[in-house]
N, CA, C and O atoms as a Tripos MOL2 file, in Angstrom:
@<TRIPOS>MOLECULE
protein
  256   255    64     0     0
PROTEIN
NO_CHARGES

@<TRIPOS>ATOM
      1 N          82.0720  129.4130  110.3390 N.3       1 MET1
      2 CA         82.4400  128.0670  110.4980 C.3       1 MET1
      3 C          81.2560  127.2400  110.4920 C.2       1 MET1
      4 O          80.2900  127.5630  111.1830 O.2       1 MET1
      5 N          81.2440  126.1650  109.7480 N.am      2 GLU2
      6 CA         80.1430  125.1640  109.7460 C.3       2 GLU2
      7 C          80.6020  124.0450  110.6610 C.2       2 GLU2
      8 O          81.7910  123.7470  110.7730 O.2       2 GLU2
      9 N          79.6120  123.4300  111.3200 N.am      3 THR3
     10 CA         79.9740  122.2880  112.2190 C.3       3 THR3
     11 C          79.0490  121.0780  111.9340 C.2       3 THR3
     12 O          78.0020  121.1710  111.2930 O.2       3 THR3
     13 N          79.5180  119.9710  112.4540 N.am      4 SER4
     14 CA         78.7630  118.7570  112.3380 C.3       4 SER4
     15 C          79.2220  117.8430  113.4670 C.2       4 SER4
     16 O          80.2860  118.0490  114.0500 O.2       4 SER4
     17 N          78.4230  116.8430  113.7670 N.am      5 ILE5
     18 CA         78.7960  115.8830  114.8670 C.3       5 ILE5
     19 C          78.9270  114.4750  114.2720 C.2       5 ILE5
     20 O          78.1020  114.0230  113.4790 O.2       5 ILE5
     21 N          80.0170  113.8010  114.7010 N.am      6 ALA6
     22 CA         80.2730  112.4890  114.2320 C.3       6 ALA6
     23 C          79.2920  111.4980  114.9550 C.2       6 ALA6
     24 O          78.9900  111.6480  116.1390 O.2       6 ALA6
     25 N          78.8270  110.5080  114.2000 N.am      7 THR7
     26 CA         77.9910  109.5100  114.7990 C.3       7 THR7
     27 C          78.8960  108.4400  115.4790 C.2       7 THR7
     28 O          80.1210  108.5420  115.4140 O.2       7 THR7
     29 N          78.3030  107.4440  116.1120 N.am      8 ASN8
     30 CA         79.0650  106.4040  116.7520 C.3       8 ASN8
     31 C          79.7680  105.4630  115.6920 C.2       8 ASN8
     32 O          80.6330  104.6580  116.0360 O.2       8 ASN8
     33 N          79.3740  105.6010  114.4640 N.am      9 LYS9
     34 CA         80.0400  104.8640  113.3380 C.3       9 LYS9
     35 C          81.1270  105.7230  112.6530 C.2       9 LYS9
     36 O          81.7550  105.2970  111.6830 O.2       9 LYS9
     37 N          81.3320  106.9620  113.1950 N.am     10 GLY10
     38 CA         82.2970  107.8840  112.6120 C.3      10 GLY10
     39 C          81.8360  108.5850  111.3960 C.2      10 GLY10
     40 O          82.6620  109.1130  110.6510 O.2      10 GLY10
     41 N          80.5460  108.6240  111.1430 N.am     11 GLN11
     42 CA         79.9990  109.3110  109.9610 C.3      11 GLN11
     43 C          79.7390  110.7560  110.3080 C.2      11 GLN11
     44 O          79.2420  111.0530  111.3940 O.2      11 GLN11
     45 N          80.0700  111.6700  109.3950 N.am     12 VAL12
     46 CA         79.8100  113.0530  109.5030 C.3      12 VAL12
     47 C          79.0460  113.6660  108.3180 C.2      12 VAL12
     48 O          79.3460  113.3750  107.1600 O.2      12 VAL12
     49 N          78.1210  114.4620  108.6030 N.am     13 VAL13
     50 CA         77.3040  115.0980  107.5230 C.3      13 VAL13
     51 C          77.9620  116.3990  107.1030 C.2      13 VAL13
     52 O          78.1640  117.2870  107.9310 O.2      13 VAL13
     53 N          78.2980  116.5230  105.8340 N.am     14 VAL14
     54 CA         78.8690  117.7710  105.3730 C.3      14 VAL14
     55 C          77.6830  118.8090  105.1930 C.2      14 VAL14
     56 O          76.7490  118.5250  104.4440 O.2      14 VAL14
     57 N          77.7210  119.9600  105.8510 N.am     15 PRO15
     58 CA         76.6360  120.8290  105.7520 C.3      15 PRO15
     59 C          76.2910  121.2110  104.3160 C.2      15 PRO15
     60 O          77.1920  121.3030  103.4820 O.2      15 PRO15
     61 N          75.0100  121.4380  103.9990 N.am     16 ARG16
     62 CA         74.5020  121.7650  102.6870 C.3      16 ARG16
     63 C          75.2740  122.8940  102.0620 C.2      16 ARG16
     64 O          75.6530  122.8070  100.8940 O.2      16 ARG16
     65 N          75.5170  123.9420  102.7980 N.am     17 LYS17
     66 CA         76.2150  125.1260  102.2080 C.3      17 LYS17
     67 C          77.5350  124.6970  101.6230 C.2      17 LYS17
     68 O          77.8870  125.1390  100.5300 O.2      17 LYS17
     69 N          78.2790  123.8560  102.3060 N.am     18 LEU18
     70 CA         79.6190  123.3620  101.8200 C.3      18 LEU18
     71 C          79.4670  122.3670  100.7520 C.2      18 LEU18
     72 O          80.2650  122.3910   99.8150 O.2      18 LEU18
     73 N          78.4670  121.4370  100.7970 N.am     19 ARG19
     74 CA         78.2610  120.5420   99.7200 C.3      19 ARG19
     75 C          78.0130  121.2980   98.3830 C.2      19 ARG19
     76 O          78.5820  120.9760   97.3400 O.2      19 ARG19
     77 N          77.1670  122.2800   98.4790 N.am     20 THR20
     78 CA         76.8930  123.0500   97.2710 C.3      20 THR20
     79 C          78.0970  123.7760   96.7260 C.2      20 THR20
     80 O          78.4020  123.7480   95.5330 O.2      20 THR20
     81 N          78.7810  124.4390   97.6730 N.am     21 LYS21
     82 CA         79.9810  125.2160   97.2380 C.3      21 LYS21
     83 C          81.0730  124.3720   96.5870 C.2      21 LYS21
     84 O          81.7430  124.8180   95.6560 O.2      21 LYS21
     85 N          81.2440  123.1460   97.0870 N.am     22 TYR22
     86 CA         82.3640  122.2970   96.5840 C.3      22 TYR22
     87 C          81.8930  121.1990   95.6950 C.2      22 TYR22
     88 O          82.6770  120.3210   95.3340 O.2      22 TYR22
     89 N          80.6410  121.2110   95.3270 N.am     23 GLY23
     90 CA         80.1350  120.2550   94.3420 C.3      23 GLY23
     91 C          80.0850  118.8290   94.8380 C.2      23 GLY23
     92 O          80.3400  117.8800   94.0960 O.2      23 GLY23
     93 N          79.7640  118.7050   96.0550 N.am     24 ILE24
     94 CA         79.6510  117.3540   96.7130 C.3      24 ILE24
     95 C          78.2600  116.7920   96.5330 C.2      24 ILE24
     96 O          77.3450  117.2340   97.2290 O.2      24 ILE24
     97 N          78.0520  115.8660   95.6610 N.am     25 LYS25
     98 CA         76.7730  115.2800   95.3670 C.3      25 LYS25
     99 C          76.7040  113.8590   95.8170 C.2      25 LYS25
    100 O          77.7630  113.2990   96.1030 O.2      25 LYS25
    101 N          75.5760  113.2150   95.9090 N.am     26 PRO26
    102 CA         75.5290  111.7880   96.2580 C.3      26 PRO26
    103 C          76.4940  111.0370   95.3760 C.2      26 PRO26
    104 O          76.4940  111.2240   94.1590 O.2      26 PRO26
    105 N          77.3050  110.2020   95.9540 N.am     27 GLY27
    106 CA         78.3030  109.3830   95.1950 C.3      27 GLY27
    107 C          79.6240  109.9630   95.0020 C.2      27 GLY27
    108 O          80.5330  109.2600   94.5610 O.2      27 GLY27
    109 N          79.8220  111.3090   95.3240 N.am     28 THR28
    110 CA         81.1140  111.9450   95.2000 C.3      28 THR28
    111 C          82.0240  111.3680   96.2550 C.2      28 THR28
    112 O          81.6960  111.2720   97.4380 O.2      28 THR28
    113 N          83.2290  110.9760   95.7430 N.am     29 LYS29
    114 CA         84.2490  110.5140   96.7630 C.3      29 LYS29
    115 C          84.9170  111.6740   97.3160 C.2      29 LYS29
    116 O          85.0460  112.7090   96.6630 O.2      29 LYS29
    117 N          85.3730  111.5270   98.5780 N.am     30 VAL30
    118 CA         86.1100  112.5660   99.2550 C.3      30 VAL30
    119 C          87.4140  111.9430   99.7920 C.2      30 VAL30
    120 O          87.4640  110.7670  100.1540 O.2      30 VAL30
    121 N          88.4240  112.7470   99.8250 N.am     31 GLY31
    122 CA         89.7720  112.3340  100.3490 C.3      31 GLY31
    123 C          90.0120  112.9920  101.6310 C.2      31 GLY31
    124 O          89.4920  114.0850  101.8550 O.2      31 GLY31
    125 N          90.8070  112.3750  102.5450 N.am     32 PHE32
    126 CA         91.1540  112.9400  103.8260 C.3      32 PHE32
    127 C          92.6700  113.0980  103.8380 C.2      32 PHE32
    128 O          93.4120  112.1350  103.6440 O.2      32 PHE32
    129 N          93.1020  114.3000  104.0640 N.am     33 ILE33
    130 CA         94.4460  114.5980  104.0770 C.3      33 ILE33
    131 C          94.8820  115.1270  105.5150 C.2      33 ILE33
    132 O          94.3160  116.0980  106.0180 O.2      33 ILE33
    133 N          95.8980  114.4550  106.1440 N.am     34 GLU34
    134 CA         96.4380  114.9300  107.3530 C.3      34 GLU34
    135 C          97.5490  115.9200  107.1070 C.2      34 GLU34
    136 O          98.5180  115.5910  106.4230 O.2      34 GLU34
    137 N          97.4440  117.1190  107.6390 N.am     35 GLN35
    138 CA         98.5100  118.1090  107.4660 C.3      35 GLN35
    139 C          98.7610  118.7620  108.8260 C.2      35 GLN35
    140 O          97.9570  119.5550  109.3150 O.2      35 GLN35
    141 N          99.9010  118.4040  109.4190 N.am     36 ASP36
    142 CA        100.2360  118.7690  110.7770 C.3      36 ASP36
    143 C          99.1320  118.3590  111.7630 C.2      36 ASP36
    144 O          98.9610  117.1710  112.0360 O.2      36 ASP36
    145 N          98.3690  119.3530  112.3070 N.am     37 VAL37
    146 CA         97.3330  118.9850  113.3030 C.3      37 VAL37
    147 C          95.9370  119.2090  112.6690 C.2      37 VAL37
    148 O          94.9180  119.2200  113.3590 O.2      37 VAL37
    149 N          95.9310  119.3830  111.3520 N.am     38 ASN38
    150 CA         94.6500  119.6280  110.6150 C.3      38 ASN38
    151 C          94.2590  118.4300  109.8000 C.2      38 ASN38
    152 O          95.0960  117.6550  109.3370 O.2      38 ASN38
    153 N          92.9430  118.2970  109.6340 N.am     39 LEU39
    154 CA         92.3640  117.2480  108.7620 C.3      39 LEU39
    155 C          91.6850  117.9970  107.6210 C.2      39 LEU39
    156 O          90.7650  118.7780  107.8630 O.2      39 LEU39
    157 N          92.1150  117.7760  106.4010 N.am     40 ILE40
    158 CA         91.5460  118.4320  105.2050 C.3      40 ILE40
    159 C          90.7060  117.4380  104.4600 C.2      40 ILE40
    160 O          91.1390  116.3140  104.2050 O.2      40 ILE40
    161 N          89.5070  117.8390  104.1080 N.am     41 ILE41
    162 CA         88.6050  117.0070  103.3320 C.3      41 ILE41
    163 C          88.4940  117.5780  101.9590 C.2      41 ILE41
    164 O          88.0890  118.7310  101.8050 O.2      41 ILE41
    165 N          88.8500  116.7870  100.9130 N.am     42 LYS42
    166 CA         88.8270  117.2500   99.5570 C.3      42 LYS42
    167 C          87.7850  116.4190   98.7610 C.2      42 LYS42
    168 O          87.7840  115.1880   98.7970 O.2      42 LYS42
    169 N          86.9050  117.1460   98.0460 N.am     43 ALA43
    170 CA         86.0000  116.4190   97.1020 C.3      43 ALA43
    171 C          86.8190  115.9990   95.8920 C.2      43 ALA43
    172 O          87.4680  116.8080   95.2290 O.2      43 ALA43
    173 N          86.7590  114.6860   95.6340 N.am     44 LEU44
    174 CA         87.5230  114.1280   94.5480 C.3      44 LEU44
    175 C          86.5330  114.1020   93.2690 C.2      44 LEU44
    176 O          86.0460  113.0560   92.8390 O.2      44 LEU44
    177 N          86.3080  115.3120   92.7440 N.am     45 ASN45
    178 CA         85.3790  115.4080   91.6660 C.3      45 ASN45
    179 C          86.1990  115.8920   90.4220 C.2      45 ASN45
    180 O          87.4220  116.0140   90.4880 O.2      45 ASN45
    181 N          85.5010  116.1580   89.3140 N.am     46 LYS46
    182 CA         86.1720  116.5210   88.0890 C.3      46 LYS46
    183 C          87.0850  117.7050   88.2830 C.2      46 LYS46
    184 O          88.2140  117.7050   87.7920 O.2      46 LYS46
    185 N          86.6290  118.6900   88.9710 N.am     47 GLU47
    186 CA         87.4540  119.9170   89.2160 C.3      47 GLU47
    187 C          88.7290  119.6030   89.9200 C.2      47 GLU47
    188 O          89.7680  120.1880   89.6160 O.2      47 GLU47
    189 N          88.6780  118.6750   90.8720 N.am     48 TYR48
    190 CA         89.9070  118.3080   91.5620 C.3      48 TYR48
    191 C          90.9160  117.6950   90.5730 C.2      48 TYR48
    192 O          92.0820  118.0860   90.5360 O.2      48 TYR48
    193 N          90.4380  116.7220   89.7720 N.am     49 PHE49
    194 CA         91.3410  116.0740   88.8790 C.3      49 PHE49
    195 C          91.8710  116.9700   87.7610 C.2      49 PHE49
    196 O          92.9950  116.8120   87.2860 O.2      49 PHE49
    197 N          90.9910  117.9470   87.3450 N.am     50 GLU50
    198 CA         91.4820  118.9540   86.3420 C.3      50 GLU50
    199 C          92.6350  119.8120   86.9110 C.2      50 GLU50
    200 O          93.5500  120.2260   86.1990 O.2      50 GLU50
    201 N          92.5360  120.0570   88.2540 N.am     51 SER51
    202 CA         93.5160  120.9400   88.8420 C.3      51 SER51
    203 C          94.8570  120.2250   88.8890 C.2      51 SER51
    204 O          95.8700  120.8760   89.1440 O.2      51 SER51
    205 N          94.9130  118.9530   88.6600 N.am     52 LEU52
    206 CA         96.2220  118.1640   88.6570 C.3      52 LEU52
    207 C          96.8740  118.2170   87.2630 C.2      52 LEU52
    208 O          98.0220  117.7990   87.1140 O.2      52 LEU52
    209 N          96.1800  118.7120   86.2620 N.am     53 ALA53
    210 CA         96.6500  118.7600   84.8620 C.3      53 ALA53
    211 C          98.0550  119.3820   84.8260 C.2      53 ALA53
    212 O          98.2750  120.4560   85.3860 O.2      53 ALA53
    213 N          98.9690  118.7240   84.1860 N.am     54 GLY54
    214 CA        100.2970  119.2450   83.9860 C.3      54 GLY54
    215 C         101.2910  118.7430   85.0360 C.2      54 GLY54
    216 O         102.4770  119.0540   84.9310 O.2      54 GLY54
    217 N         100.8730  118.0070   86.0070 N.am     55 TRP55
    218 CA        101.7870  117.4660   87.0500 C.3      55 TRP55
    219 C         102.5860  116.3680   86.4400 C.2      55 TRP55
    220 O         103.7590  116.2070   86.7760 O.2      55 TRP55
    221 N         101.9910  115.5830   85.5360 N.am     56 LEU56
    222 CA        102.6560  114.4020   84.9200 C.3      56 LEU56
    223 C         103.0400  114.7500   83.5220 C.2      56 LEU56
    224 O         102.4340  115.6250   82.9040 O.2      56 LEU56
    225 N         104.0750  114.0520   82.9930 N.am     57 LYS57
    226 CA        104.4400  114.3550   81.6240 C.3      57 LYS57
    227 C         103.4990  113.4440   80.7600 C.2      57 LYS57
    228 O         103.0480  112.3900   81.2070 O.2      57 LYS57
    229 N         103.2320  113.9000   79.5140 N.am     58 GLY58
    230 CA        102.5130  113.1720   78.5830 C.3      58 GLY58
    231 C         101.2480  113.9660   78.1280 C.2      58 GLY58
    232 O         100.9080  115.0280   78.6490 O.2      58 GLY58
    233 N         100.5980  113.3650   77.1280 N.am     59 ASP59
    234 CA         99.4000  113.9530   76.6220 C.3      59 ASP59
    235 C          98.1420  113.0890   77.0940 C.2      59 ASP59
    236 O          98.2540  111.9560   77.5630 O.2      59 ASP59
    237 N          97.0340  113.7020   76.9290 N.am     60 GLY60
    238 CA         95.7790  112.9020   77.1790 C.3      60 GLY60
    239 C          94.9930  113.4770   78.2680 C.2      60 GLY60
    240 O          95.4290  114.3770   78.9860 O.2      60 GLY60
    241 N          93.7900  112.9360   78.3930 N.am     61 ASP61
    242 CA         92.7880  113.3120   79.3680 C.3      61 ASP61
    243 C          92.8330  112.3810   80.5550 C.2      61 ASP61
    244 O          92.6850  111.1720   80.3750 O.2      61 ASP61
    245 N          93.0280  112.8740   81.7430 N.am     62 LEU62
    246 CA         93.1380  112.0240   82.9320 C.3      62 LEU62
    247 C          91.8350  111.3150   83.2170 C.2      62 LEU62
    248 O          91.8450  110.2680   83.8640 O.2      62 LEU62
    249 N          90.6750  111.8600   82.7450 N.am     63 LEU63
    250 CA         89.4080  111.2460   83.0520 C.3      63 LEU63
    251 C          88.9350  110.3590   81.9250 C.2      63 LEU63
    252 O          87.7960  109.8920   81.9670 O.2      63 LEU63
    253 N          89.7590  110.1000   80.9100 N.am     64 ALA64
    254 CA         89.3300  109.2930   79.7810 C.3      64 ALA64
    255 C          89.3820  107.8390   80.1280 C.2      64 ALA64
    256 O          89.0530  106.9940   79.2950 O.2      64 ALA64
@<TRIPOS>BOND
     1     1     2 1
     2     2     3 1
     3     3     4 2
     4     3     5 am
     5     5     6 1
     6     6     7 1
     7     7     8 2
     8     7     9 am
     9     9    10 1
    10    10    11 1
    11    11    12 2
    12    11    13 am
    13    13    14 1
    14    14    15 1
    15    15    16 2
    16    15    17 am
    17    17    18 1
    18    18    19 1
    19    19    20 2
    20    19    21 am
    21    21    22 1
    22    22    23 1
    23    23    24 2
    24    23    25 am
    25    25    26 1
    26    26    27 1
    27    27    28 2
    28    27    29 am
    29    29    30 1
    30    30    31 1
    31    31    32 2
    32    31    33 am
    33    33    34 1
    34    34    35 1
    35    35    36 2
    36    35    37 am
    37    37    38 1
    38    38    39 1
    39    39    40 2
    40    39    41 am
    41    41    42 1
    42    42    43 1
    43    43    44 2
    44    43    45 am
    45    45    46 1
    46    46    47 1
    47    47    48 2
    48    47    49 am
    49    49    50 1
    50    50    51 1
    51    51    52 2
    52    51    53 am
    53    53    54 1
    54    54    55 1
    55    55    56 2
    56    55    57 am
    57    57    58 1
    58    58    59 1
    59    59    60 2
    60    59    61 am
    61    61    62 1
    62    62    63 1
    63    63    64 2
    64    63    65 am
    65    65    66 1
    66    66    67 1
    67    67    68 2
    68    67    69 am
    69    69    70 1
    70    70    71 1
    71    71    72 2
    72    71    73 am
    73    73    74 1
    74    74    75 1
    75    75    76 2
    76    75    77 am
    77    77    78 1
    78    78    79 1
    79    79    80 2
    80    79    81 am
    81    81    82 1
    82    82    83 1
    83    83    84 2
    84    83    85 am
    85    85    86 1
    86    86    87 1
    87    87    88 2
    88    87    89 am
    89    89    90 1
    90    90    91 1
    91    91    92 2
    92    91    93 am
    93    93    94 1
    94    94    95 1
    95    95    96 2
    96    95    97 am
    97    97    98 1
    98    98    99 1
    99    99   100 2
   100    99   101 am
   101   101   102 1
   102   102   103 1
   103   103   104 2
   104   103   105 am
   105   105   106 1
   106   106   107 1
   107   107   108 2
   108   107   109 am
   109   109   110 1
   110   110   111 1
   111   111   112 2
   112   111   113 am
   113   113   114 1
   114   114   115 1
   115   115   116 2
   116   115   117 am
   117   117   118 1
   118   118   119 1
   119   119   120 2
   120   119   121 am
   121   121   122 1
   122   122   123 1
   123   123   124 2
   124   123   125 am
   125   125   126 1
   126   126   127 1
   127   127   128 2
   128   127   129 am
   129   129   130 1
   130   130   131 1
   131   131   132 2
   132   131   133 am
   133   133   134 1
   134   134   135 1
   135   135   136 2
   136   135   137 am
   137   137   138 1
   138   138   139 1
   139   139   140 2
   140   139   141 am
   141   141   142 1
   142   142   143 1
   143   143   144 2
   144   143   145 am
   145   145   146 1
   146   146   147 1
   147   147   148 2
   148   147   149 am
   149   149   150 1
   150   150   151 1
   151   151   152 2
   152   151   153 am
   153   153   154 1
   154   154   155 1
   155   155   156 2
   156   155   157 am
   157   157   158 1
   158   158   159 1
   159   159   160 2
   160   159   161 am
   161   161   162 1
   162   162   163 1
   163   163   164 2
   164   163   165 am
   165   165   166 1
   166   166   167 1
   167   167   168 2
   168   167   169 am
   169   169   170 1
   170   170   171 1
   171   171   172 2
   172   171   173 am
   173   173   174 1
   174   174   175 1
   175   175   176 2
   176   175   177 am
   177   177   178 1
   178   178   179 1
   179   179   180 2
   180   179   181 am
   181   181   182 1
   182   182   183 1
   183   183   184 2
   184   183   185 am
   185   185   186 1
   186   186   187 1
   187   187   188 2
   188   187   189 am
   189   189   190 1
   190   190   191 1
   191   191   192 2
   192   191   193 am
   193   193   194 1
   194   194   195 1
   195   195   196 2
   196   195   197 am
   197   197   198 1
   198   198   199 1
   199   199   200 2
   200   199   201 am
   201   201   202 1
   202   202   203 1
   203   203   204 2
   204   203   205 am
   205   205   206 1
   206   206   207 1
   207   207   208 2
   208   207   209 am
   209   209   210 1
   210   210   211 1
   211   211   212 2
   212   211   213 am
   213   213   214 1
   214   214   215 1
   215   215   216 2
   216   215   217 am
   217   217   218 1
   218   218   219 1
   219   219   220 2
   220   219   221 am
   221   221   222 1
   222   222   223 1
   223   223   224 2
   224   223   225 am
   225   225   226 1
   226   226   227 1
   227   227   228 2
   228   227   229 am
   229   229   230 1
   230   230   231 1
   231   231   232 2
   232   231   233 am
   233   233   234 1
   234   234   235 1
   235   235   236 2
   236   235   237 am
   237   237   238 1
   238   238   239 1
   239   239   240 2
   240   239   241 am
   241   241   242 1
   242   242   243 1
   243   243   244 2
   244   243   245 am
   245   245   246 1
   246   246   247 1
   247   247   248 2
   248   247   249 am
   249   249   250 1
   250   250   251 1
   251   251   252 2
   252   251   253 am
   253   253   254 1
   254   254   255 1
   255   255   256 2
@<TRIPOS>SUBSTRUCTURE
     1 MET1         2 RESIDUE 1 A MET
     2 GLU2         6 RESIDUE 1 A GLU
     3 THR3        10 RESIDUE 1 A THR
     4 SER4        14 RESIDUE 1 A SER
     5 ILE5        18 RESIDUE 1 A ILE
     6 ALA6        22 RESIDUE 1 A ALA
     7 THR7        26 RESIDUE 1 A THR
     8 ASN8        30 RESIDUE 1 A ASN
     9 LYS9        34 RESIDUE 1 A LYS
    10 GLY10       38 RESIDUE 1 A GLY
    11 GLN11       42 RESIDUE 1 A GLN
    12 VAL12       46 RESIDUE 1 A VAL
    13 VAL13       50 RESIDUE 1 A VAL
    14 VAL14       54 RESIDUE 1 A VAL
    15 PRO15       58 RESIDUE 1 A PRO
    16 ARG16       62 RESIDUE 1 A ARG
    17 LYS17       66 RESIDUE 1 A LYS
    18 LEU18       70 RESIDUE 1 A LEU
    19 ARG19       74 RESIDUE 1 A ARG
    20 THR20       78 RESIDUE 1 A THR
    21 LYS21       82 RESIDUE 1 A LYS
    22 TYR22       86 RESIDUE 1 A TYR
    23 GLY23       90 RESIDUE 1 A GLY
    24 ILE24       94 RESIDUE 1 A ILE
    25 LYS25       98 RESIDUE 1 A LYS
    26 PRO26      102 RESIDUE 1 A PRO
    27 GLY27      106 RESIDUE 1 A GLY
    28 THR28      110 RESIDUE 1 A THR
    29 LYS29      114 RESIDUE 1 A LYS
    30 VAL30      118 RESIDUE 1 A VAL
    31 GLY31      122 RESIDUE 1 A GLY
    32 PHE32      126 RESIDUE 1 A PHE
    33 ILE33      130 RESIDUE 1 A ILE
    34 GLU34      134 RESIDUE 1 A GLU
    35 GLN35      138 RESIDUE 1 A GLN
    36 ASP36      142 RESIDUE 1 A ASP
    37 VAL37      146 RESIDUE 1 A VAL
    38 ASN38      150 RESIDUE 1 A ASN
    39 LEU39      154 RESIDUE 1 A LEU
    40 ILE40      158 RESIDUE 1 A ILE
    41 ILE41      162 RESIDUE 1 A ILE
    42 LYS42      166 RESIDUE 1 A LYS
    43 ALA43      170 RESIDUE 1 A ALA
    44 LEU44      174 RESIDUE 1 A LEU
    45 ASN45      178 RESIDUE 1 A ASN
    46 LYS46      182 RESIDUE 1 A LYS
    47 GLU47      186 RESIDUE 1 A GLU
    48 TYR48      190 RESIDUE 1 A TYR
    49 PHE49      194 RESIDUE 1 A PHE
    50 GLU50      198 RESIDUE 1 A GLU
    51 SER51      202 RESIDUE 1 A SER
    52 LEU52      206 RESIDUE 1 A LEU
    53 ALA53      210 RESIDUE 1 A ALA
    54 GLY54      214 RESIDUE 1 A GLY
    55 TRP55      218 RESIDUE 1 A TRP
    56 LEU56      222 RESIDUE 1 A LEU
    57 LYS57      226 RESIDUE 1 A LYS
    58 GLY58      230 RESIDUE 1 A GLY
    59 ASP59      234 RESIDUE 1 A ASP
    60 GLY60      238 RESIDUE 1 A GLY
    61 ASP61      242 RESIDUE 1 A ASP
    62 LEU62      246 RESIDUE 1 A LEU
    63 LEU63      250 RESIDUE 1 A LEU
    64 ALA64      254 RESIDUE 1 A ALA
């Protein structure tokens, strides 16, 4: 388990090991999902959006 401490402004540093593993680079947006008593942080990068392919009807590139 990786840990971090929230600042008085609510900022949290994502540990380097996890930034590398999930492709979180400067400027990458992240989403926060509440699920029961858990908080899930998702990197909203190209891989995330590609994983949504097929959810909607139609043709085309979601990133175009």
